[in-house]
C-alpha positions as CSV (number, residue, x, y, z in Angstrom):
1,M,15.8,11.6,18.3
2,S,12.9,13.9,17.6
3,A,9.8,12.6,15.9
4,N,9.0,13.8,12.3
5,W,6.0,16.0,11.7
6,F,4.1,16.5,8.4
7,I,0.9,18.2,7.2
8,A,-1.3,16.2,4.9
9,L,-4.8,15.8,3.5
10,A,-6.6,12.9,5.1
11,A,-7.6,10.4,2.4
12,P,-11.0,8.8,3.1
13,S,-10.7,5.1,2.7
14,D,-14.3,4.1,2.1
15,A,-14.8,0.9,0.2
16,W,-11.7,1.2,-2.1
17,F,-9.2,0.5,0.6
18,S,-11.0,-2.3,2.3
19,S,-11.3,-4.2,-1.0
20,I,-7.5,-4.6,-1.2
21,A,-6.2,-8.1,-0.7
22,A,-3.7,-8.7,2.1
23,P,-0.1,-8.0,1.0
24,P,2.6,-10.7,0.8
25,S,5.1,-11.2,3.6
26,G,7.7,-8.4,3.9
27,V,5.0,-5.7,3.3
28,R,3.4,-3.5,6.0
29,M,-0.1,-2.4,5.0
30,F,-1.2,1.0,6.4
31,V,-4.3,1.2,8.5
32,A,-7.1,3.3,7.1
33,S,-6.6,6.2,9.5
34,D,-3.0,6.6,8.3
35,L,-4.0,7.2,4.6
36,H,-3.1,10.7,3.5
37,I,-1.7,12.9,0.7
38,T,1.4,14.8,2.0
39,V,1.2,18.6,1.6
40,A,4.4,19.5,3.6
41,F,6.9,17.2,5.2
42,L,8.4,19.2,8.1
43,G,10.8,16.7,9.6
44,P,12.0,16.8,13.2
45,V,11.1,20.5,13.8
46,G,9.4,20.0,17.2
47,Q,5.8,20.4,18.2
48,L,5.6,24.3,18.5
49,R,7.1,24.9,15.1
50,A,4.9,22.2,13.5
51,E,1.9,23.8,15.1
52,A,3.0,27.2,13.7
53,A,3.1,25.7,10.2
54,F,-0.3,24.1,10.7
55,A,-1.8,27.4,11.9
56,I,-2.4,28.4,8.3
57,A,-4.8,25.4,7.7
58,P,-7.9,27.6,7.8
59,R,-6.4,29.5,4.8
60,W,-6.4,26.4,2.6
61,P,-7.3,28.0,-0.8
62,T,-9.8,25.5,-2.2
63,G,-12.0,24.0,0.4
64,P,-13.0,20.3,-0.2
65,F,-11.2,18.8,-3.2
66,D,-12.6,15.9,-5.4
67,I,-10.0,13.5,-6.9
68,T,-10.0,10.2,-8.6
69,L,-7.5,7.5,-7.6
70,G,-5.6,5.4,-10.2
71,A,-3.2,2.5,-10.2
72,V,-1.0,1.4,-7.3
73,E,2.7,1.9,-8.1
74,P,6.0,1.4,-6.4
75,M,7.6,4.7,-5.5
76,G,11.1,5.8,-4.5
77,N,14.2,4.2,-5.7
78,P,13.3,2.0,-8.7
79,R,15.6,-0.8,-7.4
80,R,14.4,-0.6,-3.8
81,P,11.0,1.1,-3.7
82,G,10.1,2.4,-0.3
83,A,6.4,2.8,-0.8
84,L,3.5,1.3,-2.7
85,S,1.1,4.1,-3.5
86,V,-2.1,4.9,-5.3
87,R,-1.5,7.8,-7.7
88,V,-4.1,10.6,-8.0
89,V,-5.2,10.8,-11.6
90,E,-8.1,13.1,-12.0
91,G,-7.5,16.3,-10.1
92,A,-3.8,15.7,-9.8
93,E,-2.7,18.9,-11.6
94,A,-5.0,21.2,-9.6
95,L,-4.1,19.5,-6.3
96,S,-0.3,19.8,-7.2
97,R,-0.7,23.5,-7.8
98,T,-2.6,24.0,-4.5
99,I,0.0,22.1,-2.5
100,A,2.8,24.1,-4.1
101,D,0.9,27.3,-3.2
102,V,0.8,26.5,0.5
103,R,3.7,24.3,1.4
104,E,6.4,27.1,1.1
105,L,4.7,29.1,3.9
106,M,4.3,25.9,6.0
107,W,8.0,25.1,5.6
108,E,8.9,28.7,6.4
109,R,6.8,28.8,9.6
110,A,8.2,25.5,10.8
111,G,11.8,26.4,9.9
112,A,11.8,23.1,7.9
113,R,14.0,22.1,5.0
114,R,12.4,22.7,1.7
115,D,11.9,20.0,-1.0
116,D,12.5,21.3,-4.5
117,R,10.7,18.4,-6.1
118,P,7.3,19.2,-7.6
119,P,4.3,17.8,-5.6
120,L,3.3,14.3,-6.7
121,P,-0.2,13.6,-5.2
122,H,-0.4,10.0,-4.1
123,V,-1.7,7.9,-1.2
124,T,0.8,5.4,0.2
125,I,-1.1,2.2,1.2
126,A,1.9,0.0,2.1
127,R,5.6,-0.1,2.5
128,P,8.1,-3.0,2.0
129,R,9.9,-3.6,5.3
130,R,13.4,-2.2,5.3
131,S,14.8,-5.7,5.8
132,A,12.8,-7.1,2.8
133,G,15.1,-9.0,0.4
134,G,14.9,-8.9,-3.4
135,S,12.3,-11.6,-3.7
136,E,10.1,-10.0,-1.1
137,R,10.4,-6.7,-2.9
138,A,9.5,-8.3,-6.2
139,A,6.5,-9.9,-4.7
140,A,5.5,-6.6,-3.2
141,I,5.7,-4.9,-6.5
142,A,3.7,-7.7,-8.2
143,W,1.1,-7.5,-5.5
144,A,0.8,-3.7,-5.9
145,R,0.5,-3.9,-9.7
146,S,-2.2,-6.6,-9.4
147,I,-4.6,-4.3,-7.4
148,Q,-7.6,-3.1,-9.4
149,L,-9.3,-0.3,-7.5
150,G,-11.7,0.7,-10.2
151,A,-10.9,4.5,-10.2
152,P,-12.6,5.5,-6.9
153,R,-13.5,9.1,-6.5
154,I,-13.0,10.6,-3.1
155,T,-13.4,14.0,-1.5
156,L,-10.5,15.5,0.5
157,F,-12.0,17.6,3.2
158,E,-9.6,17.6,6.1
159,L,-6.1,18.9,6.6
160,V,-4.2,17.1,9.3
161,L,-1.0,17.7,11.3
162,Y,0.6,14.2,11.9
163,T,3.6,12.9,13.8
164,H,4.8,9.4,14.6
165,A,2.5,7.2,16.6
166,E,3.9,6.3,20.1
167,D,3.1,2.6,19.5
168,R,4.0,1.9,15.8
169,S,3.0,-1.7,16.0
170,E,-0.6,-0.7,15.5
171,R,-0.4,2.4,13.3
172,L,2.4,4.6,12.0
173,F,1.1,8.1,12.5
174,R,-0.7,10.0,15.2
175,L,-3.1,12.8,14.4
176,H,-2.1,15.8,16.4
177,S,-4.4,18.5,15.0
178,H,-6.9,18.7,12.2
179,H,-8.9,21.3,10.3
180,E,-12.0,20.3,8.4
181,F,-12.9,22.4,5.3
182,D,-16.3,24.0,5.0
183,R,-18.1,21.5,2.8
184,Q,-20.4,24.2,1.5
185,I,-17.5,25.8,-0.4
186,R,-17.0,24.0,-3.8
């Protein structure tokens, strides 16, 4: 089976992420270097096609992007959420528009399947394990909803091409390529 590829904005973790209490059993917390906001999920397209999609990174239309993070929410199926994610609150609309503007070309260049859903900027911080039972999932949701981040403001300044990490026991994703935005452009 081919590894999945995706293009994302790296989410700086600073102090907001390190202040989160350990999750309950049945929940896998991401490592700080895995935190991101997905721009275009490419799927198992292969390295060359993923790189072709990422070649447009220097044309990201905004440069660095300031956002404010909100609450941690369960995402996915309401009965079996697959992710526990921090929603982007301030800057979400503009970021959604920017993602929508670039992801079509990324999917086209990769030959990837398109996703008709509108962008929903968020940073996944943890996932319930697939084998988690009902009580573990309930504990995971309660844990997520108890997190008080204090509305941290972060600057997104790097677009990254990720794939799966070879050893997923330490981290889930591997940075394949990255493009840092000119921080002078605001």
